[in-house]
C-alpha positions as CSV (number, residue, x, y, z in Angstrom):
1,M,0.0,0.0,0.0
2,F,1.6,3.3,-1.1
3,L,1.7,6.0,1.6
4,D,1.9,9.7,1.3
5,G,3.8,11.9,3.7
6,E,1.3,12.2,6.6
7,P,0.5,8.5,7.1
8,F,4.2,7.6,6.8
9,A,5.2,10.3,9.3
10,R,2.8,8.8,11.9
11,Y,4.8,5.5,11.7
12,L,7.9,7.5,12.8
13,T,6.2,8.6,16.0
14,E,3.5,6.0,16.8
15,Y,5.6,2.8,16.8
16,E,5.6,1.0,20.2
17,R,9.1,-0.4,20.7
18,S,11.6,-0.1,17.8
19,A,12.1,1.6,14.5
20,W,15.1,0.7,12.3
21,R,16.1,1.8,8.9
22,F,18.3,0.3,6.2
23,E,19.7,3.3,4.2
24,T,21.4,2.5,0.9
25,Q,21.2,5.4,-1.5
26,P,24.5,7.1,-2.4
27,T,22.5,10.4,-2.7
28,Y,19.2,11.6,-1.4
29,T,17.7,14.6,-3.2
30,M,15.4,15.9,-0.5
31,P,13.9,19.3,-1.0
32,G,14.2,20.2,2.7
33,E,17.9,19.6,2.7
34,Q,19.0,21.7,-0.3
35,E,19.7,24.9,1.5
36,S,21.8,23.1,4.2
37,L,23.6,21.1,1.5
38,S,24.5,24.3,-0.4
39,R,25.8,25.9,2.8
40,W,27.9,22.8,3.5
41,R,29.3,22.8,-0.1
42,S,30.3,26.5,0.3
43,G,32.2,25.7,3.5
44,E,29.9,27.6,5.8
45,S,29.3,26.6,9.4
46,K,26.5,24.3,10.3
47,P,23.5,26.5,11.3
48,E,22.2,26.4,14.9
49,G,19.3,24.1,15.0
50,H,20.3,22.0,12.0
51,N,17.8,19.1,11.7
52,T,16.0,20.1,14.9
53,G,12.7,18.5,13.9
54,W,14.3,15.0,13.5
55,H,16.3,15.4,16.7
56,E,13.0,16.2,18.6
57,T,11.4,13.1,17.1
58,V,14.4,10.9,18.2
59,R,14.5,12.4,21.7
60,A,10.8,11.9,22.2
61,A,11.1,8.3,21.2
62,V,14.1,7.6,23.4
63,S,12.5,9.3,26.4
64,A,9.4,7.1,25.9
65,G,11.6,4.0,26.1
66,K,11.6,3.3,22.4
67,T,14.7,2.6,20.2
68,I,15.5,4.1,16.9
69,G,18.4,3.3,14.7
70,R,19.7,2.7,11.2
71,V,22.5,1.2,9.2
72,R,23.9,3.6,6.6
73,V,25.5,1.8,3.7
74,V,28.5,3.6,2.1
75,Q,31.2,2.7,-0.5
76,Q,34.5,4.4,-1.2
77,P,34.9,6.9,-2.5
78,L,32.1,8.5,-0.6
79,T,29.6,10.6,-2.6
80,E,29.3,14.3,-1.9
81,Y,26.0,13.6,-0.2
82,Q,27.5,10.9,2.1
83,R,30.2,13.3,3.2
84,Y,27.6,15.9,4.0
85,Q,25.6,13.3,6.0
86,L,28.7,12.2,7.9
87,E,29.7,15.7,8.7
88,W,26.5,17.6,9.3
89,G,23.6,15.1,9.6
90,I,24.6,12.0,11.5
91,P,26.5,13.5,14.4
92,G,23.5,15.4,15.7
93,N,21.2,12.4,15.1
94,V,23.5,10.2,17.3
95,E,23.6,12.9,19.9
96,A,19.8,13.0,20.0
97,G,19.8,9.2,20.7
98,E,19.6,7.5,17.4
99,D,21.8,4.4,17.0
100,I,23.5,4.9,13.7
101,R,26.0,2.4,12.3
102,I,28.0,2.6,9.1
103,L,28.3,-0.4,6.7
104,D,31.2,0.2,4.3
105,M,30.6,-2.1,1.4
106,T,33.8,-1.2,-0.4
107,E,35.4,-4.6,0.1
108,L,32.3,-6.6,1.1
109,K,29.9,-8.7,-0.9
110,L,26.9,-9.3,1.2
111,D,23.4,-10.5,0.3
112,L,21.6,-7.3,1.1
113,P,19.0,-5.3,-0.8
114,G,19.7,-2.2,-2.8
115,H,16.6,-0.4,-1.5
116,D,15.9,1.4,1.7
117,F,13.3,0.2,4.2
118,W,12.0,0.8,7.7
119,L,11.2,-2.0,10.1
120,F,8.8,-0.9,12.8
121,D,8.3,-3.1,15.9
122,D,9.9,-6.0,14.1
123,S,6.7,-6.6,12.2
124,L,5.8,-3.7,9.9
125,I,7.8,-3.1,6.8
126,V,7.9,0.2,4.8
127,D,10.0,0.2,1.7
128,L,11.3,3.5,0.4
129,N,11.9,3.5,-3.3
130,F,14.1,6.1,-5.0
131,N,14.8,7.3,-8.5
132,P,18.5,7.0,-9.6
133,D,19.0,10.7,-8.8
134,G,18.0,10.2,-5.2
135,T,14.5,11.6,-5.3
136,L,11.8,9.7,-3.5
137,L,9.6,7.7,-5.9
138,N,7.2,6.2,-3.3
139,V,6.8,4.8,0.2
140,D,5.3,1.3,0.2
141,R,3.9,-0.3,3.3
142,R,4.4,-4.0,2.5
143,E,1.3,-6.2,2.8
144,N,2.3,-9.7,4.2
145,P,6.0,-9.2,3.8
146,D,8.5,-12.1,4.3
147,L,9.6,-10.9,7.7
148,G,12.3,-13.5,7.9
149,T,14.0,-12.0,4.9
150,Y,13.9,-8.5,6.4
151,H,15.1,-9.7,9.8
152,G,17.9,-11.5,8.1
153,W,19.0,-8.4,6.2
154,K,18.9,-6.5,9.5
155,R,21.0,-9.1,11.2
156,V,23.6,-9.2,8.4
157,A,23.8,-5.4,8.2
158,L,24.3,-5.1,12.0
159,E,26.9,-7.8,12.1
160,H,29.1,-6.0,9.6
161,A,28.4,-2.4,10.5
162,V,30.3,-0.3,13.0
163,P,28.9,2.4,15.3
164,F,29.1,5.9,13.7
165,D,31.6,7.2,16.3
166,E,34.0,4.3,15.5
167,Y,33.7,4.9,11.8
168,A,34.2,8.6,12.2
169,R,37.6,8.0,13.9
170,T,39.0,6.1,10.9
């Protein structure tokens, strides 16, 4: 079932225990990030309050006893967008309480999907489908997904990923 923005946004706040994302795209072309991305490109300082909305969502979830995390897939050389995420986006998300791990696939061959997805409460799957340029094509809540496959992908990704702070030190 395809979702638009509002129903999908509710999943990010109304889950009961856990939300986990597998993030694979080399570039995300998100309209709300273009100004920040331009500032980053020009070498400006990160503005005060960068990504505050997401940080508030994460803090609220964590304070309610929920977990939220993701594995971010990268490959060397990093794309411009990945460098932006690693410098401006991810550190604040981690500080807010999101468990972000980096999976560098440069020298790995793992049986993992090439698309993004969210796994809510270990039972609800939402696939995120993107065009090659990184623009969001659709958000698809899977009806009767093979949960074993998604759980297996999550297990493999977590086994090979490292915490963001560890990755950032290298």
